[in-house]
C-alpha positions, 0 to 999 in steps of 0.5 A, a space after each residue: 534292459 534289452 541291448 537289441 532295443 537300444 540306440 548307440 547314444 542310449 548305450 553310451 549313457 548307461 551306467 555300467 557300474 551298476 549293470 551286469 551284461 548277460 550274454 547267453 550262448 546256445 546251439 543249433 544242433 540235433 535234439 533227437 527225433 522229437 525236438 527242434 534244432 534250436 532247443 538249447 537256444 530257445 531254453 537259454 533265451 527263456 532263462 536269460 529273459 526271465 532273469 532280465 525281467 526279474 532284474 531289469 534295472 541291473 541287467 543288460 541282456 544281449 541277443 543269444 549267440 545261437 551257433 555253438 560248438 556242435 562238432 560231436 553232433 555232425 553225424 546227424 543232418 541239420 546240425 550247424 557247427 562252429 569249430 572249437 578254435 573259431 568259437 574261442 575266437 568268436 567269444 573273445 572278439 564279442 567279449 572285447 566288443 562288450 568291453 569297448 561299449 563300457 561293460 565292467 561285468 559280463 556273465 556268459 550264460 551257457 545253454 549247450 554243453 559243447 560250449 563248455 571247453 571253448 568258453 573256458 578257453 575264451 575267458 582265459 584269452 579275455 583275462 589277458 586282453 581286457 583284464 579290467 572287465 570281469 567275465 564269468 561263465 556258467 551253464 544254467 544247469 550247473 547253477 540250478 542243480 537244486 531245481 533240476 534235482 528236485 523236479 526230475 523224476 528220472 534216475 541218473 541217465 535220465 537228464 542229458 540231451 533232448 531229455 526229461 528236462 529239455 523236453 519238459 521245458 520245450 513242452 512248456 515254451 513251444 508245445 507245437 514244436 515238440 513231436 511227443 510221439 517220436 520221443 524215445 529213451 536213449 543214451 549210454 548203456 554204461 552205469 559205472 561212475 566213469 562212463 555214466 552220462 547225465 547232466 548232473 553226473 560229473 565224470 571223474 575222467 575226461 574223454 571225447 566221444 562223438 554223439 552217435 557213439 552214445 546214442 543212436 537216436 540223438 537222445 540221452 535221457 528219458 523224454 517220455 517222463 516229460 510234461 509241460 507242467 514239469 517244464 514250468 517248474 524246471 524253468 521257474 526254478 532255473 530262472 530263480 537260481 540264476 537270478 540269485 547268482 546275478 544278484 551275488 555277482 553284482 556285489 563282486 
């Protein structure tokens, strides 16, 4: 079910005991010289819609929250940023709105790495303020790590931002919006375990960098390895793995 298509009496009549509210979060930020600002939002929306299609009797899907915490991308013109404190507040208040309509279980499905820290903080606030509603959060690439690992052809460093995976999915979803001829490899030149940058590499130390310190072009990864065929394989696998988690969450 899509929340945007319902009326308030229909929401009032929903049986939230058998529903998970899926709340996708994205961003509006630079994605190199070849992908549009809405890339994160477009991809997480496609994943969320795929999950809703697969589990329509058990999922109530909200519209995607397109602004994200993109402070680290502000060096690149066109990026729109919600600062961390404001983003925590925004997620907390929207979460309380979902609770007030009756939600018992809410899955925040994230599509932008910069949202990770404030989303975790918002869940702490929500646990204190609305303890009877169960909120969980995950980024789709964490749940779908197996799919990404199986489909990617690049080494560590090839999947990060405007990369092999994101470019492939956008070629599958919105090929006319991808400027393939402008795609370049870029990213951290460090290969040690402490500084290597990749969506599937968890650094053992934490530090903050602005994006221009890691990439001149705004890309981290190997977009030259992207293809629409690979994008469909990425997306189908991601939807399947996220759907499997939602089924599991229903039993919690």
